[in-house]
C-alpha positions as CSV (number, residue, x, y, z in Angstrom):
1,M,-0.2,-0.1,-0.2
2,F,1.5,3.5,-1.0
3,T,0.5,6.4,1.0
4,A,0.9,10.1,0.7
5,T,4.3,11.6,1.7
6,M,3.6,14.8,0.4
7,D,0.9,17.4,-0.3
8,L,-0.8,17.8,-3.6
9,V,-2.0,21.6,-4.2
10,L,-3.9,22.2,-7.1
11,T,-4.3,25.8,-8.2
12,S,-7.5,27.1,-9.8
13,E,-5.2,27.7,-13.2
14,D,-3.7,24.1,-12.8
15,R,-7.2,22.5,-12.7
16,R,-8.3,24.7,-15.6
17,T,-5.5,23.5,-17.5
18,L,-6.0,19.9,-16.7
19,E,-9.6,20.1,-17.5
20,Q,-8.8,21.6,-20.9
21,M,-6.4,18.7,-21.5
22,L,-9.0,16.3,-20.8
23,R,-11.4,17.9,-23.3
24,Q,-9.0,17.7,-26.0
25,T,-9.5,14.9,-28.8
26,T,-6.0,14.2,-29.4
27,L,-4.6,13.7,-26.0
28,S,-3.0,10.4,-25.6
29,Q,-4.6,7.8,-23.4
30,A,-1.4,7.7,-21.4
31,I,-1.5,11.4,-20.5
32,A,-4.9,11.5,-20.0
33,K,-4.9,8.9,-17.4
34,R,-2.2,10.9,-15.6
35,V,-4.1,14.0,-15.8
36,R,-7.2,12.2,-14.3
37,V,-5.1,10.8,-11.4
38,V,-3.9,14.3,-10.5
39,L,-7.7,15.7,-10.5
40,A,-8.8,12.8,-8.5
41,L,-6.2,13.3,-6.1
42,A,-7.0,16.9,-5.6
43,L,-10.8,16.2,-5.3
44,A,-10.2,12.9,-3.1
45,D,-11.7,14.6,0.0
46,G,-9.5,11.8,2.1
47,A,-10.0,8.8,-0.4
48,S,-7.6,6.2,-0.3
49,Y,-5.1,5.4,-3.2
50,S,-6.9,2.0,-3.4
51,T,-10.1,3.5,-3.8
52,I,-9.0,6.1,-6.5
53,A,-7.0,2.9,-8.3
54,A,-10.2,1.1,-8.2
55,R,-12.1,3.9,-9.9
56,L,-9.3,4.6,-12.7
57,A,-8.2,1.1,-13.2
58,C,-4.4,1.7,-12.2
59,T,-2.3,0.8,-9.2
60,D,-1.4,2.5,-6.2
61,R,2.3,2.5,-7.3
62,F,1.0,4.3,-10.5
63,I,-0.8,7.2,-8.2
64,A,2.6,7.8,-6.2
65,I,4.7,8.1,-9.1
66,W,2.5,10.7,-10.9
67,K,1.7,12.5,-7.7
68,R,5.1,12.9,-7.1
69,R,6.2,14.0,-10.5
70,F,3.0,16.5,-10.4
71,V,4.2,17.9,-7.3
72,E,7.8,18.2,-8.3
73,G,7.2,19.6,-11.9
74,G,3.7,20.9,-12.4
75,V,1.6,20.2,-15.5
76,L,4.6,19.7,-17.6
77,A,5.8,16.8,-15.7
78,L,2.6,14.7,-16.9
79,A,4.0,14.5,-20.1
80,D,6.3,11.7,-21.6
81,A,9.8,11.8,-20.5
82,P,12.5,12.3,-23.3
83,R,13.1,9.0,-25.2
84,A,16.6,7.6,-25.5
85,G,18.5,9.3,-28.4
86,R,19.7,12.8,-29.6
87,G,16.8,14.6,-28.0
88,H,15.4,17.8,-28.9
89,G,17.8,20.0,-27.4
90,M,15.2,22.1,-25.6
91,S,15.1,23.2,-21.9
92,A,12.2,22.9,-19.7
93,A,12.0,26.6,-19.3
94,L,11.8,27.3,-22.9
95,E,9.2,24.6,-23.3
96,A,7.2,26.2,-20.6
97,K,7.6,29.7,-22.0
98,I,6.1,28.5,-25.3
99,V,3.0,26.9,-23.9
100,R,2.4,29.7,-21.3
101,H,2.7,32.3,-24.1
102,T,0.3,29.9,-26.4
103,L,-2.4,29.7,-23.7
104,Q,-2.4,33.0,-22.1
105,T,-1.5,35.7,-24.5
106,K,-2.8,36.9,-27.9
107,P,-0.9,38.2,-31.0
108,P,-1.0,41.9,-31.7
109,A,-4.6,43.3,-33.0
110,P,-6.5,42.6,-35.4
111,L,-5.0,39.0,-35.4
112,T,-6.9,36.4,-33.9
113,H,-4.5,33.6,-33.1
114,W,-1.1,32.5,-32.9
115,S,0.6,30.8,-35.8
116,S,3.9,28.8,-35.1
117,R,5.8,31.3,-37.1
118,R,4.2,34.5,-35.4
119,L,4.9,33.0,-31.9
120,A,8.5,31.8,-33.0
121,A,9.2,35.3,-34.2
122,K,7.8,36.7,-30.8
123,L,9.8,34.5,-28.7
124,G,13.3,34.5,-31.0
125,V,13.0,30.6,-31.8
126,A,12.7,28.3,-34.6
127,H,8.9,27.7,-36.0
128,T,9.9,24.2,-35.9
129,T,10.5,24.4,-31.9
130,V,6.9,25.9,-31.6
131,T,5.2,23.2,-33.4
132,T,7.1,20.6,-31.7
133,V,5.9,21.8,-28.0
134,W,2.3,22.4,-29.7
135,K,2.4,18.7,-30.7
136,R,3.5,17.4,-27.5
137,H,1.2,19.3,-25.6
138,G,-1.9,18.9,-27.9
139,L,-2.2,22.5,-28.5
140,K,-3.8,23.7,-32.1
141,P,-4.5,27.2,-32.0
142,H,-5.4,27.2,-35.4
143,R,-8.5,24.8,-34.6
144,L,-11.7,26.4,-33.4
145,E,-14.5,24.5,-31.8
146,R,-18.4,26.1,-31.4
147,Y,-20.5,25.7,-28.7
148,K,-24.0,26.6,-27.5
149,G,-24.7,27.5,-23.9
150,S,-28.2,26.9,-22.4
151,P,-29.8,29.8,-20.8
152,D,-32.3,27.4,-19.2
153,P,-32.8,28.4,-15.5
154,D,-33.7,24.6,-14.7
155,F,-31.1,23.2,-16.6
156,E,-29.4,21.3,-13.6
157,T,-32.8,19.8,-12.5
158,K,-33.9,18.6,-16.0
159,A,-30.4,17.4,-17.1
160,A,-30.4,15.6,-13.7
161,D,-33.8,14.1,-14.3
162,I,-32.8,12.7,-17.8
163,I,-29.4,11.5,-16.6
164,G,-31.1,9.7,-13.9
165,L,-33.3,7.7,-16.6
166,Y,-30.2,6.5,-18.4
167,I,-28.4,5.6,-15.1
168,D,-30.8,4.2,-12.9
169,P,-34.2,3.8,-14.9
170,P,-37.2,3.4,-12.7
171,V,-38.5,0.0,-11.9
172,N,-41.1,-1.5,-14.1
173,A,-40.6,1.0,-16.7
174,V,-39.2,1.5,-20.1
175,V,-37.2,4.7,-21.4
176,F,-37.4,5.6,-24.9
177,C,-35.4,8.6,-26.5
178,V,-37.5,10.2,-29.3
179,D,-36.6,12.6,-31.9
180,E,-37.0,13.2,-35.7
181,K,-34.5,13.7,-38.4
182,T,-35.9,16.3,-40.7
183,A,-35.3,17.0,-44.4
184,I,-33.2,14.1,-45.2
185,Q,-32.6,14.6,-49.0
186,A,-32.8,12.1,-51.7
187,L,-30.1,13.2,-53.6
188,D,-28.8,11.4,-56.7
189,R,-25.5,11.9,-58.7
190,T,-25.4,13.0,-62.3
191,D,-21.9,11.4,-62.7
192,P,-20.9,7.8,-61.8
193,V,-19.1,7.2,-58.7
194,L,-15.5,6.2,-58.9
195,P,-14.4,3.6,-56.5
196,L,-11.9,3.3,-54.0
197,R,-8.4,2.6,-55.4
198,P,-4.9,2.3,-53.8
199,G,-4.0,6.0,-52.9
200,R,-7.1,7.3,-54.2
201,S,-10.3,7.8,-52.1
202,E,-14.0,7.2,-53.3
203,R,-15.0,9.9,-55.7
204,H,-18.8,11.5,-56.4
205,G,-19.7,13.8,-58.7
206,F,-19.8,17.4,-57.5
207,E,-23.5,17.7,-59.4
208,Y,-26.8,16.0,-58.0
209,V,-30.5,15.6,-58.7
210,R,-32.6,16.0,-55.8
211,H,-35.9,13.9,-55.7
212,G,-37.2,15.4,-52.4
213,T,-36.9,15.1,-48.7
214,R,-38.2,12.6,-45.8
215,S,-38.2,12.9,-41.9
216,L,-37.2,10.1,-40.1
217,Y,-38.7,9.5,-36.6
218,T,-37.0,7.4,-34.3
219,A,-37.5,6.0,-30.7
220,L,-34.3,4.4,-29.1
221,N,-35.0,1.9,-26.1
222,V,-32.4,3.0,-23.7
223,G,-32.3,-0.1,-21.9
224,T,-31.7,-2.4,-25.2
225,G,-30.4,0.1,-27.7
226,H,-33.4,-1.0,-30.1
227,V,-34.7,1.5,-32.7
228,Q,-38.0,1.9,-33.8
229,G,-38.5,4.2,-37.0
230,K,-41.2,5.6,-39.1
231,V,-40.3,7.7,-42.4
232,A,-42.7,10.3,-43.2
233,A,-43.4,12.8,-46.0
234,R,-44.1,15.4,-43.6
235,H,-43.0,16.9,-40.4
236,T,-46.0,17.6,-38.1
237,S,-47.4,17.2,-34.7
238,A,-49.8,14.6,-35.9
239,E,-47.1,12.6,-37.3
240,F,-45.4,13.0,-34.0
241,V,-48.5,11.9,-31.9
242,D,-49.1,9.1,-34.2
243,F,-45.9,7.8,-33.7
244,L,-45.6,8.0,-29.9
245,D,-48.7,5.9,-30.1
246,T,-46.9,3.3,-32.1
247,V,-44.1,3.3,-29.8
248,T,-46.3,3.1,-26.6
249,R,-48.1,0.2,-28.3
250,S,-44.8,-1.8,-28.5
251,A,-44.0,-1.4,-24.8
252,P,-44.8,-4.3,-22.3
253,R,-48.2,-4.0,-20.7
254,G,-48.2,-2.7,-17.4
255,K,-45.0,-1.0,-17.4
256,A,-44.7,2.6,-17.4
257,V,-43.5,4.8,-20.6
258,H,-41.1,7.3,-20.3
259,F,-40.1,9.5,-23.4
260,V,-37.0,11.7,-23.5
261,V,-37.6,14.6,-26.1
262,D,-36.2,18.1,-27.2
263,N,-38.2,21.3,-26.9
264,L,-39.4,21.5,-30.4
265,S,-42.9,23.3,-30.6
266,A,-44.5,19.9,-32.2
267,H,-43.5,18.0,-29.2
268,K,-45.2,20.5,-26.7
269,N,-48.5,21.8,-28.4
270,Q,-51.8,20.9,-27.4
271,A,-52.1,17.8,-29.8
272,V,-49.3,16.3,-27.8
273,K,-50.8,17.7,-24.3
274,D,-54.3,15.9,-25.1
275,W,-52.5,12.6,-26.4
276,L,-50.9,12.5,-22.6
277,A,-53.8,13.0,-21.0
278,A,-55.4,10.1,-22.9
279,H,-52.4,8.0,-21.6
280,P,-51.5,8.4,-18.0
281,R,-49.0,5.7,-18.0
282,V,-46.7,8.0,-20.4
283,T,-44.4,10.6,-18.7
284,M,-42.5,13.2,-21.3
285,H,-39.1,14.4,-20.1
286,Y,-38.1,17.7,-22.0
287,T,-34.3,18.2,-22.6
288,P,-33.2,21.8,-21.1
289,T,-33.1,24.4,-23.7
290,Y,-30.3,24.0,-26.5
291,S,-29.6,20.7,-24.7
292,S,-30.8,18.4,-27.0
293,W,-27.4,16.6,-26.8
294,L,-28.6,14.9,-23.7
295,N,-31.0,12.7,-26.0
296,Q,-29.4,9.8,-26.8
297,V,-30.9,9.3,-29.9
298,E,-28.8,12.3,-31.1
299,S,-25.9,9.7,-31.2
300,W,-27.6,7.2,-33.0
301,F,-28.4,10.0,-35.6
302,A,-24.7,10.6,-36.0
303,R,-24.5,7.0,-36.7
304,I,-27.0,6.8,-39.4
305,E,-25.8,9.9,-41.0
306,R,-22.2,8.7,-41.2
307,D,-23.2,5.1,-42.2
308,C,-25.9,5.8,-44.4
309,I,-27.1,9.3,-45.7
310,A,-24.1,11.3,-46.0
311,R,-22.7,9.0,-48.6
312,G,-25.9,7.5,-49.7
313,I,-27.2,7.7,-53.4
314,F,-30.8,7.6,-53.5
315,T,-32.7,7.4,-56.8
316,S,-36.1,8.6,-55.2
317,T,-37.9,9.4,-51.9
318,T,-38.8,5.7,-52.0
319,D,-35.4,4.3,-52.4
320,L,-34.3,6.7,-49.5
321,T,-37.2,5.4,-47.4
322,R,-36.3,1.9,-48.1
323,K,-32.4,2.3,-47.1
324,L,-33.2,4.4,-43.9
325,L,-35.5,1.1,-42.8
326,R,-33.1,-1.2,-43.9
327,Y,-30.4,0.5,-41.9
328,I,-32.7,0.3,-38.8
329,K,-33.3,-3.6,-39.4
330,L,-29.4,-4.0,-39.6
331,H,-28.7,-1.8,-36.6
332,N,-31.5,-3.9,-34.6
333,E,-29.6,-7.5,-35.3
334,T,-26.5,-6.3,-33.2
335,C,-28.2,-3.6,-31.4
336,Q,-26.5,-2.7,-27.6
337,P,-27.5,0.1,-25.0
338,F,-25.1,3.0,-25.1
339,V,-22.6,3.1,-22.2
340,W,-23.6,6.5,-20.5
341,R,-21.0,7.8,-18.2
342,Y,-21.6,11.0,-16.0
343,R,-18.4,13.1,-15.8
344,D,-19.5,17.1,-16.0
345,V,-22.6,18.1,-17.5
346,T,-22.4,22.0,-18.1
347,R,-24.4,24.4,-20.0
348,R,-22.2,24.1,-22.8
349,M,-23.4,22.0,-25.8
350,P,-20.5,19.9,-27.1
351,A,-18.7,21.2,-30.3
352,T,-20.6,20.0,-33.5
353,R,-18.4,21.7,-36.2
354,T,-14.5,22.5,-36.1
355,S,-13.1,25.1,-38.1
356,T,-9.3,25.2,-39.3
357,T,-7.6,28.5,-40.0
358,P,-4.4,27.6,-42.2
359,H,-1.2,28.8,-40.7
């Protein structure tokens, strides 16, 4: 059993930096594990090494090593040690200076972000030195991610209600995440598809023929991952109520039904209220404003977009409908529930689009 031999003090700036590192999509798993250990130690509130080790799937020795390195060297000490060989010839002080300037300073107005050459010129180093440091610390000033904050005053209450349905669903109840993917275009290509070849990606012609659109109503069973779908020509509250009715009839008798939906007006109008009054075993749970990402079916929509729609070729709306329903059938043959991990739900929607500014 390893015990603490030195105090770990985490400043607000260090904690903010560590949390930013965990949100990076390019951070290595090894460094991410070390960051989680340091955060767990700082927030342990007397928890033993064994408790933290069991939660993070590591050993007491691993915790002791990275605690000592963080206490002695700070955030930079969590990086991989230099490998054997010639090395990069860069001092720790210079590396820390580059990281600090990248995170805490801005280039002269009206420039919006550092490029490797701008920062190198300011610090009097080679631009390759800057890019080396950025790569090792997962820093990409040329990339920009966007988010949408939720102004809902009841955000915490609504989010906790929905997360509770995922983590600890009610007894004798079934939970469905429901939403519609609207305006799916039936696009056909005017030029032939050039297939995948060694050294060449699959190619689609730029021009297309648009045959119309369809909306896909979807209900994801949180407990099983099974999906029910309905393709409709129009996106109306009547279609939505009809779909709710179909999903409710499919639920086992005697079990309560919980629907997780977003705040679209078609989900909350009088027709929906009248239908809910006639179905007392159904409870509707609305996500907070601008927080439909809490609805698990959005993750499934990302899958069908990637696997079927984005590169699909549809000769008609009938062809589109057939392929959407075929995808649902294929999914249900091997469906599994989503593994939902609660870490930190904030009022910020995760990035849905990333833009890159050339150096």
